[in-house]
All heavy atoms as an XYZ file, in Angstrom:
828
protein
N      39.134      5.792     89.372
C      38.199      6.796     88.872
C      38.559      7.286     87.490
O      37.656      7.431     86.634
C      38.090      7.938     89.870
C      37.046      8.937     89.448
S      36.650      9.992     90.826
C      36.819     11.567     90.066
N      39.833      7.561     87.255
C      40.288      7.960     85.935
C      39.984      6.919     84.855
O      39.645      7.288     83.742
C      41.777      8.231     86.004
C      42.439      8.910     84.811
C      41.769     10.252     84.490
C      43.917      9.105     85.052
N      40.020      5.681     85.284
C      39.684      4.631     84.366
C      38.305      4.726     83.755
O      38.052      4.395     82.599
C      39.887      3.278     85.059
C      39.616      2.086     84.165
C      39.708      0.743     84.918
O      40.135      0.757     86.066
O      39.337     -0.257     84.331
N      37.361      5.225     84.551
C      35.987      5.350     84.086
C      35.904      6.374     82.957
O      34.874      6.333     82.197
C      35.043      5.670     85.180
O      35.369      6.971     85.739
N      36.812      7.220     82.790
C      36.861      8.235     81.681
C      37.663      7.690     80.478
O      37.255      7.909     79.364
C      37.431      9.586     82.158
C      36.599     10.290     83.162
C      37.022     10.269     84.476
C      35.411     10.894     82.825
C      36.235     10.900     85.475
C      34.629     11.497     83.830
C      35.042     11.493     85.091
O      34.284     12.074     86.083
N      38.754      7.077     80.785
C      39.699      6.649     79.676
C      39.140      5.409     78.974
O      39.240      5.298     77.755
C      41.106      6.368     80.252
C      41.994      5.835     79.210
C      41.648      7.690     80.818
N      38.572      4.403     79.753
C      38.075      3.194     79.111
C      37.072      3.483     78.031
O      37.178      2.928     76.888
C      37.554      2.219     80.179
O      38.624      1.911     81.092
C      37.054      0.973     79.563
N      36.015      4.276     78.253
C      35.039      4.496     77.202
C      35.659      5.232     75.941
O      35.268      4.969     74.838
C      33.990      5.383     77.851
C      34.120      5.128     79.291
C      35.514      4.856     79.513
N      36.620      6.113     76.272
C      37.255      6.809     75.173
C      38.092      5.804     74.288
O      37.963      5.830     73.069
C      38.196      7.869     75.707
C      38.941      8.747     74.721
C      37.949      9.583     73.896
C      39.946      9.683     75.451
N      38.880      4.984     74.907
C      39.576      3.958     74.156
C      38.610      3.002     73.440
O      38.866      2.644     72.298
C      40.501      3.161     75.110
C      41.793      3.825     75.562
C      42.491      2.978     76.578
C      42.696      4.098     74.385
N      37.611      2.650     74.124
C      36.651      1.692     73.566
C      36.013      2.296     72.258
O      35.801      1.578     71.345
C      35.548      1.409     74.595
C      34.608      0.333     74.205
S      35.428     -1.255     74.067
C      34.023     -2.216     73.519
N      35.711      3.579     72.276
C      35.096      4.200     71.111
C      36.026      4.131     69.902
O      35.559      3.968     68.773
C      34.714      5.622     71.406
O      35.850      6.472     71.549
N      37.338      4.234     70.131
C      38.272      4.165     68.993
C      38.491      2.746     68.551
O      38.427      2.405     67.376
C      39.603      4.776     69.358
C      39.607      6.296     69.335
C      39.589      6.972     70.552
C      39.528      7.004     68.190
C      39.612      8.379     70.582
C      39.500      8.429     68.187
C      39.537      9.056     69.341
O      39.500     10.404     69.366
N      38.741      1.853     69.491
C      39.049      0.444     69.161
C      37.808     -0.262     68.599
O      37.895     -1.017     67.618
C      39.656     -0.259     70.392
C      39.877     -1.742     70.145
C      40.943      0.362     70.851
N      36.659     -0.025     69.186
C      35.445     -0.703     68.795
C      35.067     -0.319     67.348
O      34.446     -1.123     66.673
C      34.313     -0.347     69.735
C      33.061     -1.128     69.512
N      32.007     -0.614     68.704
C      32.679     -2.368     69.822
C      31.074     -1.524     68.678
N      31.443     -2.590     69.298
N      35.456      0.825     66.882
C      35.163      1.253     65.530
C      35.723      0.267     64.504
O      35.194      0.041     63.420
C      35.674      2.648     65.333
C      35.472      3.154     63.921
C      35.783      4.624     63.853
N      35.748      5.123     62.489
C      34.651      5.409     61.789
N      33.517      5.253     62.345
N      34.798      5.848     60.542
N      36.902     -0.336     64.806
C      37.627     -1.203     63.854
C      37.572     -2.657     64.204
O      37.933     -3.482     63.347
C      39.053     -0.724     63.749
C      39.207      0.698     63.325
C      39.433      1.729     64.242
C      39.076      1.047     61.982
C      39.550      3.041     63.819
C      39.155      2.345     61.543
C      39.408      3.312     62.495
O      39.470      4.647     62.073
N      37.132     -2.978     65.417
C      37.128     -4.420     65.856
C      35.703     -4.913     66.083
O      34.929     -4.235     66.758
C      37.954     -4.550     67.215
C      39.342     -3.967     67.048
C      37.948     -6.000     67.649
C      40.240     -4.686     66.096
N      35.425     -6.082     65.612
C      34.100     -6.719     65.819
C      34.069     -7.370     67.209
O      35.043     -7.844     67.714
C      33.821     -7.874     64.839
C      33.547     -7.411     63.452
C      33.244     -8.677     62.663
C      33.167     -8.349     61.158
N      32.990     -9.589     60.385
N      32.885     -7.419     67.765
C      32.559     -8.218     68.992
C      33.487     -7.897     70.177
O      33.853     -8.793     70.966
C      32.638     -9.713     68.706
C      31.718    -10.119     67.605
O      30.611     -9.613     67.470
N      32.174    -10.979     66.756
N      33.805     -6.628     70.334
C      34.641     -6.231     71.496
C      33.698     -5.642     72.586
O      32.865     -4.799     72.260
C      35.626     -5.135     71.084
C      36.683     -4.765     72.074
C      37.540     -5.927     72.456
C      37.579     -3.614     71.534
N      33.834     -6.092     73.749
C      32.973     -5.669     74.890
C      33.766     -4.755     75.756
O      34.968     -4.910     75.969
C      32.492     -6.886     75.680
C      31.685     -7.892     74.841
C      31.310     -9.091     75.690
C      32.387     -9.909     76.233
N      33.064    -10.837     75.368
N      33.142     -3.717     76.363
C      33.849     -2.821     77.284
C      34.529     -3.608     78.433
O      35.594     -3.209     78.864
C      32.740     -1.928     77.837
C      31.672     -1.960     76.767
C      31.744     -3.337     76.170
N      33.933     -4.718     78.820
C      34.543     -5.449     79.955
C      35.892     -6.046     79.531
O      36.747     -6.318     80.328
C      33.641     -6.590     80.415
O      33.327     -7.479     79.325
N      36.085     -6.273     78.219
C      37.392     -6.807     77.773
C      38.512     -5.831     78.086
O      39.610     -6.230     78.355
C      37.353     -7.064     76.232
C      36.431     -8.176     75.838
O      36.117     -9.036     76.700
O      35.972     -8.210     74.712
N      38.213     -4.527     78.021
C      39.212     -3.511     78.311
C      39.279     -3.187     79.764
O      40.320     -3.025     80.324
C      38.912     -2.222     77.530
C      39.100     -2.252     76.028
C      38.741     -0.938     75.405
C      40.516     -2.633     75.645
N      38.130     -3.085     80.404
C      38.062     -2.637     81.806
C      38.868     -3.544     82.771
O      39.527     -3.021     83.647
C      36.633     -2.547     82.274
C      36.105     -1.165     82.089
C      34.681     -1.083     82.662
O      33.934     -2.019     82.692
N      34.293      0.100     83.114
N      38.822     -4.779     82.592
C      39.432     -5.685     83.513
C      40.960     -5.563     83.532
O      41.598     -5.678     84.551
C      39.082     -7.154     83.178
C      37.603     -7.518     83.339
C      37.374     -8.957     82.833
C      37.161     -7.375     84.768
N      41.535     -5.247     82.441
C      43.010     -5.255     82.327
C      43.603     -3.884     82.338
O      44.749     -3.734     82.665
C      43.388     -5.940     81.024
O      42.886     -7.244     80.985
N      42.833     -2.840     81.969
C      43.435     -1.509     81.839
C      43.977     -0.943     83.148
O      44.897     -0.170     83.175
C      42.429     -0.541     81.300
C      42.452     -0.366     79.755
C      41.343      0.582     79.341
C      43.705     -0.031     79.215
N      43.346     -1.313     84.279
C      43.748     -0.735     85.512
C      45.240     -1.004     85.820
O      45.967     -0.257     86.363
C      42.887     -1.181     86.669
C      43.198     -0.449     87.935
C      43.705     -0.976     89.062
C      43.092      0.937     88.158
N      43.909     -0.036     89.997
C      43.533      1.181     89.504
C      42.656      2.030     87.436
C      43.552      2.429     90.102
C      42.686      3.252     87.984
C      43.156      3.460     89.280
N      45.729     -2.178     85.387
C      47.121     -2.545     85.516
C      48.023     -1.773     84.608
O      49.260     -1.802     84.746
N      47.465     -1.080     83.603
C      48.275     -0.310     82.669
C      48.381     -0.890     81.296
O      48.606     -0.221     80.319
N      48.178     -2.181     81.198
C      48.240     -2.889     79.890
C      47.035     -3.768     79.692
O      46.536     -4.353     80.634
C      49.549     -3.764     79.834
C      50.779     -2.937     79.744
O      50.839     -2.100     78.824
O      51.678     -3.138     80.528
N      46.651     -3.822     78.437
C      45.670     -4.841     78.051
C      46.138     -5.468     76.750
O      46.716     -4.820     75.904
C      44.250     -4.183     77.903
C      44.188     -3.198     76.789
C      43.209     -5.259     77.679
N      46.018     -6.805     76.676
C      46.390     -7.517     75.475
C      45.198     -8.290     75.015
O      44.604     -9.055     75.767
C      47.574     -8.486     75.757
C      47.920     -9.256     74.475
C      48.804     -7.707     76.223
N      44.749     -8.026     73.773
C      43.630     -8.696     73.201
C      44.132     -9.545     72.033
O      44.976     -9.081     71.246
C      42.549     -7.704     72.702
C      42.047     -6.735     73.768
C      41.237     -5.626     73.082
C      41.197     -7.451     74.786
N      43.620    -10.746     71.889
C      44.144    -11.680     70.907
C      42.994    -12.113     69.970
O      41.841    -12.203     70.389
C      44.731    -12.883     71.489
O      45.817    -12.504     72.315
N      43.372    -12.483     68.719
C      42.481    -13.119     67.767
C      41.245    -12.230     67.551
O      40.134    -12.680     67.772
C      42.108    -14.540     68.193
C      43.321    -15.439     68.238
C      42.944    -16.795     68.696
C      44.202    -17.632     68.849
N      43.931    -18.938     69.497
N      41.449    -11.024     67.048
C      40.364    -10.087     66.845
C      40.007    -10.044     65.380
O      40.852    -10.063     64.495
C      40.772     -8.681     67.257
C      41.270     -8.577     68.740
C      41.869     -7.233     68.983
C      40.104     -8.815     69.683
N      38.715     -9.910     65.082
C      38.191     -9.746     63.729
C      38.008     -8.267     63.442
O      37.403     -7.551     64.286
C      36.913    -10.496     63.525
C      37.077    -12.013     63.576
O      38.113    -12.501     63.121
O      36.172    -12.715     64.097
N      38.449     -7.886     62.263
C      38.357     -6.433     61.887
C      36.955     -6.170     61.259
O      36.336     -7.059     60.620
C      39.385     -6.128     60.895
C      40.844     -6.113     61.390
C      41.819     -6.025     60.236
C      41.051     -4.991     62.376
N      36.498     -4.964     61.356
C      35.272     -4.501     60.702
C      35.658     -4.105     59.274
O      36.195     -2.990     59.102
C      34.643     -3.349     61.440
C      34.135     -3.691     62.779
C      33.476     -2.470     63.438
N      33.026     -2.775     64.738
C      31.770     -3.186     65.032
N      30.890     -3.350     64.066
N      31.428     -3.407     66.297
N      35.460     -4.979     58.370
C      35.932     -4.767     56.960
C      35.282     -3.548     56.293
O      35.898     -2.858     55.562
C      35.679     -6.064     56.152
C      36.314     -7.341     56.790
C      35.965     -8.519     55.932
C      37.769     -7.180     56.963
N      33.965     -3.344     56.575
C      33.255     -2.232     55.917
C      33.903     -0.870     56.361
O      34.013      0.038     55.536
C      31.813     -2.286     56.223
C      31.493     -2.296     57.732
O      32.347     -2.825     58.522
O      30.438     -1.796     58.126
N      34.286     -0.790     57.611
C      34.871      0.464     58.126
C      36.248      0.706     57.488
O      36.567      1.794     57.079
C      35.017      0.452     59.637
C      35.775      1.615     60.125
C      33.627      0.351     60.299
N      37.023     -0.374     57.354
C      38.343     -0.256     56.688
C      38.221      0.214     55.239
O      38.940      1.098     54.800
C      39.105     -1.530     56.756
C      39.605     -2.011     58.109
C      40.216     -3.376     58.033
C      40.567     -0.989     58.679
N      37.244     -0.350     54.530
C      37.036      0.072     53.154
C      36.622      1.536     53.057
O      37.086      2.254     52.170
C      35.987     -0.865     52.491
C      36.554     -2.213     52.189
C      35.539     -3.088     51.490
O      34.536     -2.548     50.908
O      35.763     -4.297     51.446
N      35.733      2.024     53.944
C      35.266      3.372     53.951
C      36.425      4.328     54.308
O      36.552      5.362     53.657
C      34.143      3.584     54.913
C      32.854      2.924     54.510
C      31.811      2.952     55.620
O      32.041      3.584     56.668
N      30.679      2.319     55.402
N      37.209      3.980     55.247
C      38.286      4.861     55.767
C      39.456      4.919     54.810
O      40.007      6.010     54.551
C      38.792      4.327     57.125
C      37.782      4.444     58.246
C      37.680      5.782     58.918
O      38.751      6.480     58.964
O      36.629      6.116     59.380
N      39.832      3.782     54.255
C      41.077      3.748     53.429
C      40.826      4.058     51.957
O      41.776      4.525     51.300
C      41.695      2.359     53.535
C      42.167      1.992     54.971
C      42.660      0.512     55.000
C      43.196      2.934     55.512
N      39.658      3.811     51.496
C      39.286      4.125     50.109
C      40.321      3.611     49.085
O      40.818      4.296     48.213
C      39.113      5.626     49.885
C      37.918      6.163     50.696
C      37.676      7.599     50.458
C      36.431      7.981     51.202
N      36.506      8.926     52.242
N      40.665      2.307     49.239
C      41.612      1.649     48.379
C      40.875      0.935     47.217
O      39.667      0.698     47.343
C      42.415      0.592     49.150
C      43.293      1.128     50.292
C      43.823     -0.033     51.111
C      44.396      1.960     49.736
N      41.565      0.607     46.124
C      40.882     -0.083     45.025
C      40.766     -1.583     45.317
O      40.838     -2.373     44.398
C      41.831      0.225     43.876
C      43.171      0.377     44.456
C      42.926      1.027     45.803
N      40.629     -1.914     46.601
C      40.504     -3.345     46.949
C      39.242     -3.561     47.771
O      38.758     -2.624     48.390
C      41.686     -3.752     47.904
C      43.013     -3.551     47.289
C      43.859     -2.478     47.639
C      43.505     -4.446     46.316
C      45.102     -2.343     47.087
C      44.768     -4.262     45.769
C      45.528     -3.228     46.126
N      38.733     -4.751     47.750
C      37.674     -5.162     48.643
C      38.336     -6.067     49.688
O      39.138     -6.921     49.347
C      36.625     -6.034     47.887
O      36.035     -5.179     46.850
C      35.530     -6.493     48.794
N      38.004     -5.826     50.984
C      38.508     -6.652     52.051
C      37.656     -7.920     52.136
O      36.442     -7.836     52.341
C      38.468     -5.973     53.372
C      39.577     -4.951     53.521
C      39.444     -3.655     53.021
C      40.710     -5.270     54.210
C      40.427     -2.752     53.105
C      41.742     -4.364     54.359
C      41.597     -3.078     53.832
N      38.265     -9.087     51.924
C      37.551    -10.353     52.102
C      37.579    -10.854     53.503
O      36.588    -11.482     53.979
C      38.105    -11.399     51.159
C      38.089    -11.032     49.624
C      38.729    -12.125     48.814
C      36.685    -10.798     49.214
N      38.665    -10.618     54.208
C      38.783    -10.963     55.633
C      39.890    -10.138     56.217
O      40.784     -9.641     55.545
C      39.044    -12.457     55.830
O      40.333    -12.797     55.426
N      39.840     -9.985     57.520
C      40.855     -9.229     58.246
C      40.860     -9.606     59.752
O      39.823     -9.728     60.347
N      42.084     -9.891     60.236
C      42.257    -10.298     61.643
C      43.478     -9.648     62.243
O      44.462     -9.400     61.510
C      42.452    -11.829     61.683
C      41.384    -12.626     60.976
N      40.177    -12.839     61.482
C      41.481    -13.186     59.763
C      39.492    -13.529     60.580
N      40.245    -13.761     59.505
N      43.462     -9.411     63.532
C      44.614     -8.958     64.240
C      44.968    -10.073     65.249
O      44.108    -10.553     66.004
C      44.335     -7.644     65.015
C      44.112     -6.535     64.062
C      45.498     -7.319     66.005
C      43.741     -5.164     64.746
N      46.200    -10.533     65.214
C      46.593    -11.605     66.097
C      46.751    -11.135     67.529
O      46.379    -11.823     68.462
C      47.851    -12.270     65.557
C      47.622    -13.071     64.320
N      47.191    -14.383     64.373
C      47.712    -12.759     63.060
C      47.056    -14.805     63.110
N      47.338    -13.827     62.307
N      47.347     -9.915     67.651
C      47.493     -9.371     69.015
C      47.363     -7.830     68.976
O      48.046     -7.220     68.160
C      48.803     -9.800     69.602
C      49.018     -9.291     71.032
C      50.396     -9.638     71.586
O      50.500    -10.706     72.143
O      51.350     -8.872     71.380
N      46.600     -7.246     69.848
C      46.454     -5.846     70.043
C      46.790     -5.524     71.441
O      46.221     -6.063     72.404
C      45.034     -5.361     69.769
C      44.733     -3.933     69.917
C      45.364     -3.099     68.780
C      43.250     -3.659     69.998
N      47.801     -4.661     71.623
C      48.300     -4.350     73.021
C      48.035     -2.850     73.211
O      48.413     -2.001     72.385
C      49.770     -4.671     73.127
C      50.358     -4.389     74.472
C      51.831     -4.812     74.451
N      51.992     -6.191     74.187
C      52.035     -7.203     75.092
N      51.901     -6.915     76.366
N      52.209     -8.400     74.727
N      47.406     -2.515     74.344
C      47.181     -1.123     74.740
C      47.880     -0.840     76.063
O      47.677     -1.566     77.026
C      45.682     -0.829     74.917
C      44.937     -1.157     73.573
C      45.458      0.638     75.285
C      43.405     -1.092     73.713
N      48.769      0.148     76.045
C      49.463      0.549     77.259
C      49.014      1.946     77.728
O      49.069      2.906     76.950
C      50.972      0.549     77.038
C      51.736      1.131     78.194
N      51.874      0.403     79.379
C      52.351      2.321     78.400
C      52.551      1.133     80.240
N      52.865      2.292     79.648
N      48.457      1.964     78.944
C      48.001      3.277     79.514
C      48.890      3.627     80.700
O      48.885      2.941     81.669
C      46.557      3.213     79.951
C      46.077      4.563     80.534
C      45.645      2.778     78.861
N      49.719      4.712     80.574
C      50.598      5.071     81.658
C      49.824      5.894     82.738
O      49.929      7.118     82.757
C      51.670      5.911     80.961
C      50.940      6.534     79.841
C      49.884      5.514     79.394
N      49.104      5.234     83.580
C      48.196      5.873     84.508
C      48.855      6.963     85.344
O      48.286      8.041     85.565
C      47.539      4.911     85.420
C      46.544      3.981     84.730
C      46.697      2.670     84.484
C      45.322      4.356     84.167
N      45.601      2.171     83.821
C      44.725      3.203     83.607
C      44.613      5.563     84.048
C      43.507      3.200     82.963
C      43.394      5.534     83.394
C      42.868      4.426     82.852
N      50.084      6.725     85.820
C      50.736      7.681     86.699
C      51.345      8.900     85.939
O      51.682      9.868     86.527
C      51.836      7.012     87.530
O      52.796      6.411     86.665
C      51.215      5.983     88.472
N      51.457      8.748     84.624
C      52.013      9.834     83.780
C      51.157     10.147     82.621
O      51.645     10.494     81.541
C      53.416      9.425     83.319
C      54.420      9.056     84.393
C      55.726      8.511     83.828
C      56.632      8.089     84.906
N      57.803      7.471     84.394
N      49.849     10.063     82.809
C      48.950     10.209     81.702
C      48.998     11.605     81.059
O      48.759     11.770     79.854
C      47.511      9.914     82.189
C      46.490      9.583     81.116
C      46.915      8.474     80.178
C      45.153      9.209     81.749
N      49.365     12.635     81.837
C      49.411     13.939     81.260
C      50.759     14.195     80.502
O      50.835     15.148     79.716
C      49.287     15.000     82.375
O      50.332     14.881     83.314
N      51.726     13.332     80.674
C      53.017     13.556     80.025
C      53.411     12.472     79.061
O      54.384     12.644     78.282
C      54.127     13.762     81.064
O      54.277     12.646     81.838
N      52.790     11.338     79.105
C      53.089     10.187     78.225
C      51.875      9.760     77.417
O      50.724      9.959     77.898
C      53.612      9.011     79.051
C      54.975      9.168     79.581
C      55.527      7.913     80.226
O      54.960      6.795     79.947
O      56.455      7.985     81.005
N      52.122      9.283     76.274
C      51.060      8.881     75.388
C      50.545      7.486     75.701
O      51.249      6.665     76.217
C      51.500      8.892     73.947
N      49.248      7.283     75.354
C      48.706      5.912     75.403
C      49.220      5.240     74.110
O      49.166      5.838     73.020
C      47.144      5.945     75.397
C      46.560      4.598     75.184
C      46.630      6.609     76.669
N      49.740      4.060     74.211
C      50.377      3.362     73.063
C      49.507      2.148     72.679
O      49.254      1.305     73.554
C      51.813      2.946     73.380
C      52.404      2.197     72.241
C      52.651      4.139     73.798
N      49.125      2.107     71.432
C      48.362      0.955     70.920
C      49.296      0.299     69.862
O      49.711      0.942     68.924
C      47.027      1.351     70.295
C      46.184      2.022     71.341
C      46.346      0.165     69.599
C      44.864      2.577     70.799
N      49.611     -0.994     70.115
C      50.473     -1.742     69.243
C      49.721     -2.921     68.650
O      49.107     -3.693     69.361
C      51.718     -2.280     70.054
O      52.329     -1.163     70.696
C      52.685     -2.950     69.170
N      49.838     -3.027     67.304
C      49.250     -4.184     66.649
C      50.372     -5.098     66.273
O      51.361     -4.695     65.572
C      48.524     -3.702     65.350
C      47.377     -2.846     65.707
C      48.067     -4.923     64.528
C      46.667     -2.218     64.494
N      50.289     -6.342     66.702
C      51.254     -7.344     66.370
C      50.620     -8.357     65.404
O      49.793     -9.135     65.812
C      51.721     -8.071     67.688
C      52.860     -9.071     67.354
O      53.377     -9.097     66.270
N      53.153     -9.888     68.323
N      50.962     -8.283     64.187
C      50.494     -9.154     63.093
C      49.055     -8.913     62.763
O      48.176     -9.340     63.532
C      50.754    -10.622     63.387
O      52.061    -10.834     63.828
C      50.494    -11.464     62.133
N      48.835     -8.243     61.670
C      47.520     -8.009     61.144
C      47.453     -8.722     59.781
O      48.388     -8.496     58.944
C      47.188     -6.543     60.998
C      45.826     -6.254     60.485
S      45.341     -4.524     60.681
C      45.877     -3.898     59.111
N      46.492     -9.537     59.569
C      46.310    -10.311     58.328
C      45.059     -9.846     57.572
O      44.013     -9.791     58.180
C      46.117    -11.749     58.610
C      47.297    -12.587     58.424
C      46.972    -14.060     58.820
O      45.929    -14.588     58.381
O      47.768    -14.578     59.628
N      45.201     -9.500     56.313
C      44.050     -9.104     55.488
C      44.113     -9.869     54.206
O      45.167     -9.975     53.591
C      44.011     -7.611     55.241
S      43.757     -6.631     56.704
N      42.986    -10.328     53.740
C      42.857    -10.880     52.402
C      42.075     -9.899     51.587
O      40.959     -9.529     51.977
C      42.194    -12.292     52.404
C      43.026    -13.233     53.249
C      41.973    -12.778     50.991
C      42.399    -14.593     53.448
N      42.662     -9.475     50.444
C      42.092     -8.447     49.629
C      41.779     -8.966     48.221
O      42.414     -9.894     47.720
C      43.047     -7.255     49.478
C      43.625     -6.684     50.782
C      44.762     -5.714     50.492
C      42.554     -5.971     51.574
N      40.848     -8.332     47.600
C      40.500     -8.616     46.175
C      40.477     -7.297     45.447
O      39.807     -6.349     45.883
C      39.160     -9.316     46.139
C      38.667     -9.620     44.761
C      37.299    -10.224     44.762
C      36.750    -10.329     43.382
N      35.340    -10.653     43.404
N      41.092     -7.240     44.322
C      41.098     -6.056     43.486
C      39.750     -5.815     42.944
O      39.066     -6.734     42.435
C      42.130     -6.202     42.311
C      42.357     -4.982     41.481
C      42.937     -3.823     42.281
C      43.366     -5.357     40.350
N      39.270     -4.575     43.098
C      37.952     -4.240     42.548
C      38.027     -4.155     41.031
O      39.027     -3.837     40.442
C      37.499     -2.855     43.050
C      37.280     -2.767     44.515
C      36.772     -1.339     44.822
N      36.932     -1.024     46.215
C      36.060     -1.390     47.167
N      34.959     -2.054     46.783
N      36.270     -1.096     48.343
N      36.899     -4.417     40.376
C      36.883     -4.219     38.967
C      36.831     -2.738     38.615
O      36.509     -1.906     39.473
C      35.704     -5.002     38.252
C      34.338     -4.540     38.753
O      34.210     -3.410     39.288
O      33.379     -5.285     38.546
N      37.113     -2.370     37.400
C      37.258     -0.983     37.011
C      35.953     -0.193     37.191
O      35.938      0.969     37.616
C      37.703     -0.852     35.604
N      34.776     -0.808     36.955
C      33.509     -0.104     37.079
C      33.237      0.254     38.564
O      32.760      1.294     38.853
C      32.381     -0.981     36.564
N      33.555     -0.677     39.469
C      33.322     -0.430     40.896
C      34.235      0.698     41.412
O      33.813      1.561     42.160
C      33.540     -1.690     41.703
O      32.785     -2.731     41.171
C      33.226     -1.516     43.163
N      35.497      0.675     40.960
C      36.484      1.698     41.395
C      36.038      3.039     40.912
O      36.013      4.002     41.707
C      37.907      1.369     40.919
C      38.784      2.550     41.155
C      38.376      0.096     41.547
N      35.548      3.230     39.715
C      35.173      4.533     39.183
C      33.889      5.064     39.923
O      33.727      6.254     40.060
C      34.959      4.512     37.695
O      33.892      3.646     37.354
N      32.980      4.219     40.282
C      31.770      4.668     40.997
C      32.062      5.093     42.412
O      31.350      5.930     42.961
C      30.746      3.493     41.022
C      30.011      3.325     39.736
N      30.255      2.321     38.905
C      29.098      4.159     39.125
C      29.498      2.435     37.809
N      28.799      3.552     37.915
N      33.104      4.565     43.054
C      33.408      4.857     44.405
C      34.087      6.190     44.595
O      34.189      6.769     45.656
C      34.242      3.792     45.036
C      33.473      2.503     45.206
C      34.171      1.591     46.102
N      34.199      2.276     47.402
C      34.129      1.630     48.547
N      33.922      0.368     48.574
N      34.165      2.281     49.685
N      34.629      6.793     43.574
C      35.346      8.054     43.628
C      34.461      9.215     43.609
O      33.600      9.640     43.555
C      36.382      8.160     42.535
C      37.461      7.179     42.709
C      38.445      7.287     41.651
N      39.466      6.275     41.903
C      40.683      6.283     41.459
N      41.078      7.280     40.741
N      41.493      5.302     41.659
């Protein structure tokens, strides 16, 4: 029952940055306490908006995303999200683009 509250909450955070993630991807594995997702594509537009770097993201991938939910100690332990190898290809913005974005 607790899973029905935590899964949508986690999904709202993770889905913001990851493309093509379905709630069922998290639901099936979270009940055991851990979920491992592999070969994920990042939402490049969101990263650019959030980070406001002088770069354009050309591509971005996460090789492994691990989420650990301590169901029996949820009130005293944190949910841990671990990214194992994130790859991004960036391009430096030209000076005109950088000045307009500020």
